[in-house]
N, CA, C and O of each residue as an XYZ file, in Angstrom:
356
protein
N    -210.534     70.161   -122.847
C    -212.041     71.011   -122.871
C    -212.474     71.075   -121.582
O    -212.753     70.118   -120.860
N    -212.533     72.501   -121.253
C    -213.154     73.105   -119.780
C    -215.166     73.293   -120.356
O    -215.563     73.669   -121.458
N    -215.808     72.976   -119.442
C    -217.443     73.352   -119.892
C    -217.008     74.753   -119.285
O    -216.183     74.819   -118.374
N    -217.658     75.950   -119.887
C    -217.805     77.251   -119.349
C    -219.427     77.659   -119.189
O    -220.192     77.904   -120.122
N    -219.714     77.665   -117.898
C    -221.309     78.097   -117.719
C    -221.667     79.258   -117.605
O    -221.415     79.614   -116.454
N    -222.153     80.104   -118.217
C    -222.958     81.095   -117.806
C    -224.159     81.207   -116.959
O    -224.923     82.170   -116.899
N    -224.215     80.223   -116.389
C    -225.224     80.082   -115.564
C    -225.194     79.400   -114.072
O    -224.510     78.379   -113.990
N    -225.693     79.739   -113.179
C    -225.295     78.799   -111.662
C    -225.399     77.132   -111.672
O    -226.397     76.520   -112.050
N    -224.433     76.653   -111.287
C    -224.408     75.073   -111.593
C    -224.530     74.748   -109.995
O    -224.229     75.664   -109.230
N    -225.013     73.318   -109.367
C    -224.849     72.960   -108.036
C    -222.912     72.337   -108.095
O    -222.244     72.130   -109.108
N    -222.514     72.197   -106.733
C    -221.068     72.347   -106.761
C    -221.203     70.817   -106.275
O    -222.128     70.422   -105.565
N    -220.249     70.084   -106.709
C    -219.837     68.425   -106.299
C    -218.434     68.471   -105.575
O    -217.307     68.209   -105.997
N    -218.820     68.832   -104.521
C    -218.065     68.908   -103.173
C    -218.253     67.392   -102.506
O    -219.054     66.519   -102.837
N    -217.444     67.377   -101.663
C    -217.769     66.198   -100.890
C    -218.811     66.487    -99.720
O    -218.900     67.600    -99.203
N    -219.512     65.509    -99.381
C    -220.586     66.301    -98.566
C    -220.310     66.793    -96.929
O    -221.157     67.437    -96.310
N    -219.334     66.491    -96.491
C    -218.813     66.865    -95.123
C    -218.355     67.931    -94.995
O    -217.929     68.354    -93.921
N    -218.356     68.876    -96.588
C    -217.642     70.292    -96.400
C    -218.571     71.019    -96.448
O    -219.614     70.861    -97.082
N    -218.119     72.272    -95.468
C    -219.379     73.378    -95.196
C    -218.371     74.519    -95.913
O    -217.217     74.837    -95.626
N    -219.253     74.991    -96.934
C    -218.703     76.245    -97.849
C    -218.782     77.738    -96.851
O    -219.814     78.154    -96.326
N    -217.342     78.425    -96.755
C    -217.534     79.483    -96.021
C    -217.410     80.647    -97.033
O    -217.790     81.762    -96.676
N    -216.939     80.472    -98.185
C    -216.595     81.763    -98.999
C    -216.317     81.325   -100.046
O    -215.685     80.270   -100.104
N    -216.732     82.048   -101.277
C    -216.836     81.687   -102.877
C    -216.120     82.902   -103.565
O    -216.119     84.061   -103.150
N    -215.618     82.503   -104.496
C    -215.163     83.742   -105.590
C    -215.112     83.234   -107.206
O    -214.887     82.065   -107.519
N    -215.323     84.157   -108.026
C    -215.152     83.527   -109.692
C    -214.565     84.395   -110.230
O    -214.796     85.577   -109.976
N    -213.529     83.943   -111.233
C    -212.778     84.602   -111.988
C    -213.525     84.656   -113.173
O    -214.707     84.319   -113.250
N    -212.765     85.125   -114.200
C    -213.338     85.113   -115.701
C    -213.581     83.792   -116.159
O    -214.412     83.661   -117.058
N    -212.900     82.598   -115.620
C    -213.064     81.117   -116.024
C    -212.674     80.467   -114.985
O    -212.517     79.279   -115.267
N    -212.413     80.742   -113.759
C    -212.271     79.839   -112.364
C    -213.102     80.390   -111.729
O    -213.558     81.525   -111.870
N    -213.479     79.148   -110.561
C    -213.934     79.342   -109.090
C    -213.012     78.849   -108.378
O    -212.150     78.044   -108.732
N    -213.226     79.478   -107.015
C    -212.748     79.033   -105.807
C    -213.400     78.928   -104.906
O    -214.127     79.918   -104.820
N    -213.631     77.936   -103.797
C    -213.976     78.056   -102.870
C    -213.538     77.767   -101.271
O    -213.187     76.587   -101.253
N    -213.412     78.320    -99.962
C    -213.040     78.216    -98.915
C    -213.882     77.736    -98.060
O    -214.766     78.468    -97.614
N    -213.765     76.383    -97.659
C    -214.533     75.330    -96.439
C    -214.182     76.109    -95.229
O    -213.119     76.729    -95.213
N    -214.952     76.128    -94.256
C    -215.084     76.204    -92.770
C    -214.159     75.423    -92.214
O    -214.037     75.560    -90.997
N    -213.331     74.487    -92.845
C    -212.281     73.692    -92.094
C    -210.695     74.655    -92.480
O    -209.529     74.483    -92.125
N    -211.193     75.420    -93.136
C    -209.522     76.086    -94.116
C    -209.225     75.839    -95.131
O    -208.252     76.421    -95.611
N    -209.928     74.887    -95.873
C    -209.062     74.159    -97.233
C    -209.906     74.798    -98.664
O    -211.111     74.938    -98.873
N    -208.908     75.050    -99.367
C    -209.520     76.118   -100.500
C    -209.499     74.834   -101.736
O    -208.536     74.079   -101.873
N    -210.569     74.776   -102.455
C    -210.875     73.915   -103.764
C    -210.896     75.114   -104.853
O    -211.316     76.253   -104.649
N    -210.284     74.547   -106.199
C    -210.668     75.487   -107.300
C    -210.666     74.418   -108.355
O    -210.258     73.259   -108.266
N    -211.221     75.065   -109.397
C    -211.730     74.383   -110.677
C    -212.026     75.462   -111.731
O    -212.553     76.544   -111.471
N    -211.544     74.963   -113.214
C    -211.712     75.825   -113.870
C    -211.045     75.728   -114.893
O    -210.541     74.636   -115.154
N    -210.836     76.947   -115.846
C    -209.480     76.981   -116.654
C    -208.138     77.367   -115.546
O    -208.095     78.109   -114.565
N    -207.098     76.494   -116.208
C    -205.936     76.936   -115.020
C    -204.621     77.355   -116.217
O    -203.480     77.184   -115.789
N    -204.735     77.792   -117.412
C    -203.879     78.214   -118.375
C    -203.017     78.836   -117.479
O    -202.071     78.065   -117.314
N    -202.871     79.838   -116.822
C    -202.109     80.411   -115.882
C    -201.455     80.244   -114.462
O    -200.820     81.065   -113.800
N    -201.857     78.705   -114.139
C    -201.428     78.284   -112.864
C    -202.232     78.590   -111.608
O    -201.929     78.175   -110.489
N    -203.465     79.485   -111.942
C    -204.334     80.323   -111.207
C    -205.483     79.597   -110.251
O    -206.260     80.163   -109.481
N    -205.370     78.295   -110.505
C    -205.876     77.237   -109.860
C    -205.050     76.855   -108.786
O    -205.674     76.099   -108.042
N    -203.710     77.106   -108.339
C    -203.078     76.753   -107.521
C    -202.599     75.605   -107.314
O    -202.064     75.484   -106.212
N    -202.593     74.441   -108.173
C    -202.330     73.205   -108.066
C    -200.862     72.995   -108.639
O    -200.639     71.809   -108.886
N    -199.979     73.717   -108.866
C    -198.702     73.529   -109.306
C    -198.327     73.538   -110.805
O    -197.178     73.652   -111.232
N    -199.560     73.389   -111.620
C    -199.492     72.985   -113.049
C    -200.312     74.349   -113.869
O    -200.678     75.464   -113.497
N    -200.367     73.595   -115.159
C    -201.257     74.473   -115.720
C    -202.445     74.318   -116.665
O    -202.945     75.025   -117.539
N    -202.785     72.713   -115.974
C    -204.325     72.194   -116.342
C    -205.376     72.624   -115.920
O    -205.467     73.184   -114.827
N    -206.311     72.443   -116.683
C    -207.816     72.820   -116.196
C    -208.843     71.794   -115.667
O    -208.829     70.700   -116.231
N    -209.438     71.920   -114.998
C    -210.403     70.953   -114.228
C    -211.969     71.400   -114.440
O    -212.229     72.575   -114.182
N    -212.846     70.695   -114.812
C    -214.067     70.810   -114.683
C    -214.851     70.388   -113.195
O    -215.996     70.753   -112.925
N    -214.078     69.634   -112.390
C    -213.881     69.151   -110.705
C    -213.397     69.851   -109.754
O    -212.218     70.149   -109.947
N    -213.903     70.287   -108.667
C    -213.461     70.916   -108.025
C    -211.981     69.850   -107.337
O    -212.042     68.692   -106.923
N    -211.057     70.541   -107.406
C    -210.024     70.129   -106.842
C    -209.668     70.682   -105.356
O    -210.241     71.696   -104.958
N    -208.757     70.040   -104.569
C    -208.172     70.476   -103.165
C    -206.852     71.357   -103.325
O    -206.025     70.891   -104.109
N    -206.669     72.048   -102.966
C    -205.209     72.870   -103.110
C    -204.213     72.087   -101.999
O    -204.080     72.386   -100.812
N    -203.682     71.208   -102.592
C    -202.622     70.414   -101.659
C    -201.579     71.252   -100.821
O    -201.235     71.112    -99.647
N    -201.176     72.172   -101.784
C    -199.885     72.857   -100.914
C    -200.112     73.613   -100.268
O    -199.065     74.073    -99.811
N    -201.270     74.268    -99.758
C    -201.705     74.728    -98.262
C    -201.818     73.678    -97.112
O    -201.619     73.774    -95.901
N    -202.142     72.809    -97.782
C    -202.281     71.227    -96.465
C    -200.797     71.295    -96.195
O    -200.403     71.627    -95.077
N    -199.929     70.986    -97.198
C    -199.168     70.473    -96.816
C    -198.187     71.717    -95.860
O    -197.317     71.341    -95.074
N    -198.435     72.886    -96.040
C    -197.437     73.696    -95.713
C    -198.316     73.939    -94.234
O    -197.690     74.557    -93.373
N    -199.656     73.515    -93.898
C    -200.057     73.862    -92.775
C    -200.446     75.221    -92.560
O    -200.234     76.013    -91.641
N    -201.138     75.297    -93.761
C    -201.917     76.889    -93.336
C    -203.170     76.757    -94.187
O    -203.456     76.239    -95.266
N    -203.842     77.499    -93.168
C    -205.547     77.354    -93.186
C    -206.385     78.336    -93.795
O    -206.868     79.167    -93.026
N    -206.708     78.437    -95.205
C    -207.503     79.308    -95.957
C    -208.321     80.016    -95.022
O    -208.935     79.511    -94.083
N    -208.272     81.645    -95.460
C    -209.689     81.944    -94.424
C    -210.039     82.922    -95.683
O    -211.249     82.702    -95.733
N    -209.832     83.699    -96.557
C    -210.590     84.184    -97.793
C    -210.076     83.991    -98.780
O    -208.898     83.640    -98.852
N    -210.986     84.209    -99.980
C    -210.493     83.995   -101.356
C    -211.222     84.926   -102.291
O    -212.449     85.030   -102.269
N    -210.514     85.541   -103.038
C    -210.946     86.568   -104.078
C    -209.813     86.017   -105.530
O    -208.707     85.482   -105.464
N    -210.430     86.314   -106.451
C    -210.586     85.649   -107.853
C    -210.529     87.018   -108.726
O    -211.306     87.935   -108.458
N    -209.613     87.121   -109.746
C    -209.210     87.800   -110.525
C    -209.548     87.035   -111.932
O    -209.927     85.899   -112.218
N    -209.260     88.091   -112.593
C    -209.535     87.226   -114.055
C    -208.567     86.174   -114.415
O    -208.944     85.245   -115.129
N    -207.341     86.235   -113.981
C    -206.776     85.550   -114.477
C    -205.674     84.970   -112.969
O    -204.638     84.314   -113.082
N    -206.156     85.345   -111.958
C    -205.490     85.218   -110.843
C    -206.489     84.926   -109.615
O    -207.647     85.343   -109.586
N    -205.803     84.046   -108.467
C    -206.335     83.808   -107.263
C    -205.831     84.121   -106.065
O    -204.896     83.369   -105.788
N    -206.071     84.963   -105.188
C    -205.389     85.717   -103.983
C    -206.438     84.396   -102.969
O    -207.472     83.733   -103.060
N    -205.334     84.643   -102.084
C    -205.895     83.838   -100.884
C    -205.478     84.229    -99.586
O    -204.327     84.616    -99.788
N    -205.739     84.379    -98.245
C    -205.687     85.026    -97.277
C    -205.786     83.783    -96.208
O    -206.814     83.215    -95.839
N    -204.536     83.539    -95.846
C    -203.794     82.063    -95.141
C    -203.726     82.454    -93.803
O    -203.544     83.659    -93.631
N    -203.865     81.448    -92.377
C    -202.808     81.838    -91.458
C    -202.165     80.282    -91.116
O    -202.541     79.161    -91.458
N    -201.145     80.698    -90.370
C    -200.217     79.335    -90.060
C    -201.174     78.640    -88.983
O    -200.853     77.566    -88.474
């Protein structure tokens, strides 16, 4: 079960992170940090969270694939069931 909130909510991210961008899809959210990390949460049925599975999550999780590949997230745009990320190597 995923909590769907139609109103603003505080983000529960580690305190040392500074968010530089945010985007919301129909049932998921993604943020890019100033350090180039991507965090996603929400409904993940179509893999739009980028964690390599179709699990949903109420908690923001870092997209580890970008870290493992040495990629720095610059921008993020979410669509209804998609997430697009502009990255730098």
